[in-house]
C-alpha positions as CSV (number, residue, x, y, z in Angstrom):
1,M,38.7,3.3,6.6
2,S,38.2,3.0,2.8
3,D,35.0,3.2,0.7
4,R,34.1,-0.3,-0.3
5,S,31.8,-1.3,-3.6
6,L,28.4,-2.8,-3.7
7,D,29.7,-5.6,-5.9
8,E,30.9,-7.2,-2.5
9,F,28.3,-6.9,-1.2
10,A,26.0,-8.6,-3.8
11,V,24.9,-12.0,-3.4
12,A,25.9,-14.3,-7.1
13,S,22.3,-15.5,-8.3
14,T,22.2,-18.7,-10.6
15,E,20.2,-19.7,-13.7
16,G,18.3,-21.6,-10.8
17,D,17.0,-19.2,-8.9
18,Q,15.9,-17.2,-11.7
19,A,14.1,-19.9,-13.2
20,D,12.0,-20.5,-9.3
21,V,11.3,-16.8,-9.5
22,A,9.8,-16.7,-13.3
23,D,7.8,-20.0,-12.2
24,D,6.5,-18.2,-8.9
25,E,4.8,-15.0,-11.1
26,A,3.7,-17.5,-13.8
27,S,1.5,-19.3,-11.4
28,T,0.0,-16.4,-9.8
29,P,-2.2,-14.9,-12.2
30,A,-2.8,-10.7,-11.9
31,A,-6.4,-10.8,-12.3
32,D,-6.4,-12.8,-9.1
33,A,-5.2,-9.9,-6.7
34,A,-8.3,-8.1,-4.9
35,P,-8.7,-4.5,-5.6
36,S,-7.2,-2.1,-3.5
37,V,-9.4,-0.1,-0.9
38,P,-8.3,3.3,0.5
39,T,-8.2,3.3,3.9
40,M,-7.7,6.7,4.5
41,R,-8.7,10.2,2.2
42,W,-6.7,13.7,2.5
43,S,-8.0,16.4,1.0
44,A,-6.3,19.8,0.7
45,N,-9.2,21.8,1.1
46,G,-11.3,19.6,3.1
47,A,-14.0,16.9,2.7
48,A,-17.1,16.7,4.9
49,C,-17.6,13.7,7.5
50,D,-20.5,11.3,6.7
51,D,-21.7,11.3,10.0
52,C,-21.3,14.7,11.5
53,D,-21.1,16.9,8.2
54,A,-17.5,18.3,9.7
55,V,-15.5,19.7,7.1
56,V,-11.6,17.5,7.7
57,S,-8.7,17.4,5.8
58,R,-8.2,13.6,6.4
59,R,-11.4,11.5,6.8
60,W,-11.0,7.8,7.2
61,R,-13.4,4.4,6.2
62,D,-15.9,3.0,8.7
63,G,-17.6,0.5,7.0
64,D,-19.0,2.1,3.4
65,S,-18.3,5.9,4.4
66,F,-15.7,7.8,4.9
67,V,-15.5,9.9,8.5
68,C,-13.7,12.7,10.7
69,A,-10.9,11.2,13.0
70,D,-14.2,12.3,16.3
71,C,-16.8,9.8,14.2
72,K,-14.3,7.1,13.3
73,E,-14.8,3.8,15.6
74,W,-11.2,3.1,16.8
């Protein structure tokens, strides 16, 4: 089997497709995006669980606090 060019798999785009993408981006302002919220924190030296004070590398969000796996309500 011989190698094939990636150009063989490319889908030809039309100018209309590009205009639709530009219109979609313009109609969705970035200011409306919600800020990202971490669900897990990792610390190389460990950090204390907000519930039991155990020092662990990974803590998961539980409401407004970050807790160890044992304290997390899965």
